[in-house]
C-alpha positions as CSV (number, residue, x, y, z in Angstrom):
1,M,0.0,0.0,0.0
2,S,1.4,3.4,-1.0
3,S,1.9,6.0,1.8
4,Q,0.7,9.0,-0.3
5,P,-0.7,11.9,1.6
6,S,-4.5,11.9,1.9
7,S,-4.7,15.1,-0.2
8,Q,-3.1,13.3,-3.2
9,P,-5.9,12.3,-5.7
10,I,-5.9,8.6,-6.5
11,A,-6.3,9.6,-10.1
12,F,-2.7,10.4,-10.4
13,Q,-1.1,7.9,-7.9
14,P,-2.8,4.5,-7.8
15,A,-2.9,3.1,-4.3
16,V,-1.9,-0.3,-5.6
17,E,0.6,-0.8,-8.4
18,P,-1.0,-3.0,-11.0
19,V,1.0,-6.1,-12.0
20,I,1.4,-6.3,-15.8
21,A,1.9,-9.8,-17.2
22,T,4.1,-10.4,-20.2
23,T,1.9,-13.3,-21.4
24,W,-1.8,-13.8,-20.8
25,P,-3.2,-17.3,-20.6
26,V,-6.9,-17.4,-21.6
27,A,-7.8,-18.5,-18.1
28,E,-6.3,-15.3,-16.6
29,V,-8.0,-13.1,-19.2
30,L,-11.3,-14.8,-18.3
31,A,-10.6,-14.1,-14.7
32,L,-10.4,-10.4,-15.4
33,F,-13.8,-10.6,-17.3
34,N,-15.3,-12.3,-14.3
35,L,-14.2,-9.6,-11.8
36,P,-17.0,-7.5,-10.1
37,F,-17.7,-4.7,-12.6
38,N,-16.5,-1.8,-10.3
39,D,-13.3,-3.7,-9.4
40,L,-12.6,-4.3,-13.1
41,L,-13.0,-0.7,-14.0
42,F,-10.9,0.4,-11.1
43,R,-8.1,-1.8,-12.1
44,A,-8.4,-0.7,-15.8
45,Q,-8.2,3.0,-14.6
46,Q,-5.1,2.3,-12.6
47,V,-3.4,0.8,-15.7
48,H,-4.7,3.5,-18.0
49,R,-3.4,6.3,-15.9
50,Q,0.1,4.8,-15.7
51,H,0.5,5.3,-19.4
52,F,-1.9,8.0,-20.6
53,D,-3.6,11.2,-19.7
54,A,-7.0,9.8,-18.8
55,T,-8.8,12.9,-20.2
56,E,-7.2,12.6,-23.6
57,V,-8.8,10.9,-26.7
58,E,-7.4,10.3,-30.2
59,L,-9.6,11.1,-33.1
60,A,-9.2,9.0,-36.2
61,T,-11.3,9.2,-39.4
62,L,-12.0,6.2,-41.6
63,L,-12.7,6.4,-45.4
64,S,-13.8,3.6,-47.7
65,I,-11.6,4.2,-50.7
66,K,-13.0,1.1,-52.5
67,T,-16.4,-0.1,-51.4
68,G,-18.2,-3.4,-52.0
69,G,-17.7,-6.4,-54.2
70,C,-15.5,-8.3,-51.7
71,P,-15.2,-12.1,-52.4
72,E,-14.9,-13.0,-48.7
73,D,-17.8,-14.4,-46.7
74,C,-17.3,-12.6,-43.4
75,G,-20.7,-13.0,-41.7
76,Y,-20.8,-9.5,-40.3
77,C,-19.8,-7.6,-43.5
78,P,-22.2,-5.8,-45.8
79,Q,-19.5,-5.4,-48.4
80,A,-19.4,-9.1,-49.2
81,A,-20.5,-9.6,-52.8
82,R,-22.5,-12.7,-51.9
83,Y,-24.9,-10.9,-49.5
84,D,-27.8,-8.7,-50.6
85,T,-27.3,-5.7,-48.3
86,G,-27.8,-2.8,-50.6
87,V,-24.1,-2.0,-50.9
88,T,-23.1,-1.4,-54.5
89,A,-19.6,-2.3,-55.6
90,Q,-17.6,0.7,-56.6
91,K,-14.2,1.4,-58.1
92,I,-11.3,2.9,-56.1
93,L,-11.8,6.6,-55.3
94,P,-9.9,9.2,-57.2
95,L,-6.9,10.7,-55.3
96,A,-8.6,14.2,-55.2
97,T,-11.6,12.8,-53.4
98,V,-9.5,11.1,-50.8
99,L,-7.5,14.2,-50.2
100,E,-10.6,16.3,-49.8
101,A,-11.9,13.9,-47.2
102,A,-8.5,13.9,-45.4
103,R,-8.4,17.7,-45.3
104,E,-11.9,17.8,-43.9
105,A,-11.0,15.2,-41.2
106,K,-7.9,17.2,-40.2
107,A,-10.0,20.4,-40.0
108,H,-12.4,18.6,-37.6
109,G,-9.5,17.6,-35.3
110,A,-8.6,14.1,-36.6
111,T,-4.9,13.2,-36.3
112,R,-5.1,9.8,-38.1
113,F,-6.6,9.1,-41.4
114,C,-7.5,5.5,-42.2
115,M,-8.2,4.2,-45.7
116,G,-10.1,1.0,-46.2
117,A,-10.6,-1.1,-49.3
118,A,-12.9,-4.1,-49.7
119,W,-10.3,-6.5,-51.2
120,R,-9.3,-10.0,-50.2
121,E,-5.8,-8.7,-51.0
122,P,-4.6,-5.8,-53.1
123,K,-3.2,-6.3,-56.6
124,D,0.0,-4.5,-57.6
125,R,-1.9,-2.0,-59.7
126,D,-4.2,-1.3,-56.7
127,L,-1.3,-0.9,-54.4
128,E,0.3,1.8,-56.6
129,Q,-2.8,4.0,-56.2
130,V,-2.9,3.4,-52.4
131,E,0.8,4.3,-52.2
132,E,0.1,7.6,-53.8
133,M,-2.7,8.3,-51.4
134,V,-0.5,7.5,-48.4
135,R,2.2,9.9,-49.6
136,E,-0.3,12.7,-50.2
137,V,-2.3,12.2,-47.0
138,K,0.9,12.1,-45.0
139,A,2.0,15.3,-46.6
140,L,-1.0,17.0,-45.0
141,G,0.4,16.2,-41.6
142,L,-1.8,13.3,-40.7
143,E,-0.9,9.9,-39.5
144,T,-1.8,7.3,-42.1
145,C,-3.4,3.9,-41.8
146,A,-4.7,1.4,-44.3
147,T,-6.8,-1.7,-44.3
148,L,-6.6,-3.5,-47.6
149,G,-7.0,-7.2,-46.7
150,M,-4.2,-9.7,-46.7
151,L,-0.8,-8.6,-47.8
152,G,1.6,-10.7,-49.9
153,V,5.4,-10.8,-49.9
154,G,6.9,-7.4,-50.4
155,Q,3.6,-5.4,-50.2
156,A,4.0,-4.2,-46.6
157,E,7.5,-2.9,-47.5
158,R,6.0,-0.9,-50.4
159,L,3.5,0.7,-48.1
160,K,6.2,1.4,-45.5
161,D,8.3,3.1,-48.2
162,A,5.3,5.2,-49.1
163,G,5.1,6.4,-45.5
164,L,2.3,4.3,-44.0
165,D,2.3,4.6,-40.2
166,Y,-0.3,1.9,-39.3
167,Y,-1.8,-1.2,-41.0
168,N,-5.2,-2.5,-39.7
169,H,-5.9,-6.2,-39.9
170,N,-8.2,-7.5,-37.3
171,L,-8.3,-11.0,-35.8
172,D,-12.1,-10.5,-35.5
173,T,-12.6,-13.2,-32.8
174,A,-11.1,-16.1,-30.9
175,P,-9.5,-18.9,-33.0
176,E,-12.0,-21.5,-31.9
177,F,-15.0,-19.3,-32.9
178,Y,-13.5,-18.0,-36.2
179,A,-15.1,-20.7,-38.4
180,N,-18.5,-19.6,-37.2
181,V,-17.9,-16.2,-38.9
182,I,-15.6,-16.7,-41.8
183,S,-14.7,-19.7,-44.1
184,T,-12.9,-18.0,-47.0
185,R,-9.6,-17.5,-45.1
186,D,-7.9,-19.1,-42.1
187,Y,-6.8,-17.5,-38.9
188,Q,-3.2,-18.2,-39.9
189,H,-3.7,-16.0,-42.9
190,R,-4.4,-13.1,-40.6
191,L,-1.4,-13.8,-38.5
192,D,0.8,-14.0,-41.5
193,T,-0.3,-10.6,-42.7
194,L,0.4,-9.1,-39.2
195,G,3.8,-10.7,-39.3
196,R,4.6,-9.1,-42.7
197,V,3.4,-5.7,-41.4
198,R,5.6,-6.0,-38.3
199,G,8.5,-7.2,-40.4
200,A,8.2,-4.1,-42.6
201,G,8.4,-1.8,-39.6
202,I,4.8,-0.6,-39.8
203,K,2.8,-0.2,-36.6
204,V,-0.1,-2.6,-36.1
205,C,-3.7,-1.8,-35.6
206,C,-5.5,-5.0,-34.7
207,G,-8.6,-5.8,-32.7
208,G,-11.9,-7.6,-33.1
209,I,-15.7,-7.6,-33.1
210,V,-17.8,-8.6,-30.1
211,G,-21.5,-9.5,-30.1
212,M,-21.3,-12.1,-32.9
213,G,-22.7,-14.8,-30.8
214,E,-19.5,-15.7,-29.0
215,S,-19.3,-16.6,-25.4
216,R,-17.4,-14.6,-22.7
217,L,-14.7,-17.3,-22.8
218,Q,-14.3,-16.7,-26.5
219,R,-14.1,-13.0,-26.0
220,A,-11.3,-13.7,-23.5
221,G,-9.7,-15.9,-26.2
222,L,-9.7,-13.0,-28.6
223,V,-8.1,-10.6,-26.1
224,A,-5.5,-13.2,-25.2
225,Q,-4.6,-13.6,-28.8
226,L,-4.1,-9.9,-29.2
227,A,-2.3,-9.4,-25.9
228,N,0.1,-12.2,-26.7
229,L,1.2,-10.8,-30.0
230,D,4.9,-9.8,-29.7
231,P,4.6,-6.9,-29.4
232,Y,0.9,-6.4,-28.9
233,P,-0.8,-3.9,-31.3
234,E,-0.2,-0.2,-30.9
235,S,-3.9,0.3,-31.7
236,V,-6.7,-2.0,-30.6
237,P,-10.1,-1.3,-32.2
238,V,-12.9,-2.9,-30.2
239,N,-16.0,-3.1,-32.5
240,H,-19.5,-3.8,-31.4
241,L,-21.3,-5.8,-34.1
242,V,-23.5,-3.6,-36.3
243,Q,-26.2,-5.9,-37.6
244,V,-26.9,-5.3,-41.2
245,E,-29.9,-6.9,-42.9
246,G,-28.8,-9.4,-45.5
247,T,-25.7,-10.6,-43.6
248,P,-25.7,-14.0,-41.8
249,L,-25.3,-12.4,-38.4
250,H,-28.3,-10.2,-38.7
251,G,-31.0,-11.0,-36.1
252,L,-28.7,-12.1,-33.3
253,D,-29.6,-11.2,-29.7
254,P,-27.6,-8.0,-29.0
255,L,-24.7,-8.1,-26.6
256,D,-25.3,-6.6,-23.1
257,P,-23.7,-3.1,-23.2
258,L,-21.9,-3.7,-19.9
259,E,-20.2,-6.8,-21.5
260,F,-18.8,-4.5,-24.1
261,V,-17.5,-2.2,-21.4
262,R,-15.9,-5.2,-19.8
263,T,-14.2,-6.1,-23.0
264,V,-12.7,-2.6,-23.3
265,A,-11.4,-2.7,-19.7
266,V,-9.8,-6.1,-20.2
267,A,-8.1,-4.9,-23.4
268,R,-6.7,-1.9,-21.4
269,I,-5.3,-4.1,-18.6
270,T,-3.7,-6.7,-20.9
271,M,-2.4,-4.1,-23.5
272,P,-1.6,-1.2,-21.2
273,K,0.2,1.1,-23.7
274,A,-2.1,0.5,-26.7
275,R,-4.6,3.0,-28.0
276,V,-7.9,1.2,-27.3
277,R,-10.3,2.5,-29.9
278,L,-14.1,2.5,-29.7
279,S,-14.9,1.6,-33.3
280,A,-18.1,0.3,-35.0
281,G,-21.3,0.3,-33.0
282,R,-20.9,3.6,-31.1
283,R,-24.1,5.0,-32.6
284,Q,-26.1,2.4,-30.8
285,M,-24.4,2.8,-27.5
286,G,-25.6,6.1,-26.3
287,E,-23.6,8.6,-24.2
288,A,-23.7,6.7,-20.9
289,V,-22.1,3.5,-22.3
290,Q,-19.5,5.5,-24.2
291,A,-18.6,7.3,-21.0
292,L,-18.2,4.0,-19.2
293,C,-15.9,2.9,-22.1
294,F,-13.7,5.9,-21.6
295,L,-13.6,5.1,-17.8
296,A,-12.6,1.6,-18.7
297,G,-9.6,2.8,-20.7
298,A,-10.7,3.6,-24.2
299,N,-8.8,6.6,-25.6
300,S,-9.4,6.6,-29.3
301,I,-12.6,6.9,-31.4
302,F,-13.4,6.8,-35.1
303,Y,-14.6,10.3,-35.8
304,G,-17.0,11.3,-38.5
305,D,-20.6,10.4,-39.5
306,K,-19.7,7.2,-41.4
307,L,-17.3,4.3,-41.1
308,L,-16.8,2.1,-44.2
309,T,-20.5,1.6,-44.9
310,T,-22.3,1.9,-41.5
311,G,-23.3,5.0,-39.6
312,N,-21.3,6.7,-36.8
313,P,-22.2,9.6,-34.5
314,E,-22.1,13.0,-36.1
315,V,-19.0,15.2,-35.4
316,D,-21.0,17.7,-33.4
317,E,-22.4,14.9,-31.2
318,D,-18.9,13.6,-30.5
319,Q,-17.6,17.1,-29.7
320,A,-20.6,17.7,-27.3
321,L,-20.0,14.4,-25.5
322,L,-16.2,15.0,-25.1
323,A,-17.0,18.5,-23.8
324,K,-19.5,17.1,-21.2
325,L,-16.8,14.6,-20.1
326,G,-14.1,17.2,-19.9
327,M,-11.9,15.3,-22.4
328,H,-9.5,16.8,-24.8
329,T,-8.0,15.5,-28.1
330,R,-4.6,14.0,-28.7
331,N,-1.7,16.1,-29.9
332,T,0.5,13.9,-32.1
333,A,3.5,16.1,-31.5
334,I,3.8,15.1,-27.9
335,D,2.6,11.5,-28.0
336,A,5.8,9.6,-28.6
337,R,5.9,8.5,-25.0
338,C,3.1,6.0,-25.7
339,D,4.9,3.7,-28.2
340,V,4.3,0.1,-27.0
341,T,7.7,-1.1,-28.1
342,E,9.5,1.0,-25.4
343,E,10.5,-0.7,-22.2
344,S,7.9,-0.8,-19.4
């Protein structure tokens, strides 16, 4: 027990120093999920405040640069060509359109601009266009991120040379639940792409989706997979399934909101230096649940009224919520202290 004076706020000096494991067996991650809710959030806050300003949030904007027509069968995705969801396949956006969106994102306070394409994997001619987008967006002073599907040999290096800061490739769920969601690629395919991204020196953005019918044990399995990556991802998007009519996962019983908050808290504890991002599903959460997620250690959001194809809270709604909570936005110029590859 610390001997801090009684006038010292616990917010800045935790009374108990949290123990951070270097590896996380699924059983230990499940034990975190099973903690009493208040105890779990208290522990997550302790860990969060060791590594971040608890009132700071990163704003990232996501743009679909190539929408629809994907050959994969991901059960949650309205962009799969095999599902009738009302999403029309489109060609890759012109560079000018992407830059206009990036400038608007920066004007609204975003510091990271993410470009997503509905491909199984990019062809070389596709990658050439993305490389140009990366160079031009980076020149605007934004961090760059891309999610283009699986990457082949040499493709990650090309993106790195173009100036890509982050590559997003989610594990989606636990290995043992994966076949319930996707059959057109293996879990190992995802791990291989993450390995290529790390090998090229690009930072990793990798998380998953909850509310797809998985059990709490399987949610623990997903978090364990992420936390045991070496190193764990710099950014961890936690998505709440947005059910889209026409996809196989439409019609599931919705996940309890407090279970989503638990997932955020467990991600924070097991990956203490990562940016834990509230991603898909925020529109359905409401302000109270989002506030609990920030209390649980989330410190990044996707910002803007649309993600790839699904809705997101309006910019003015997010600004109003952050103002109510007394939160401020991240300044990239002073954020180097939070690189997860530095020594604990």
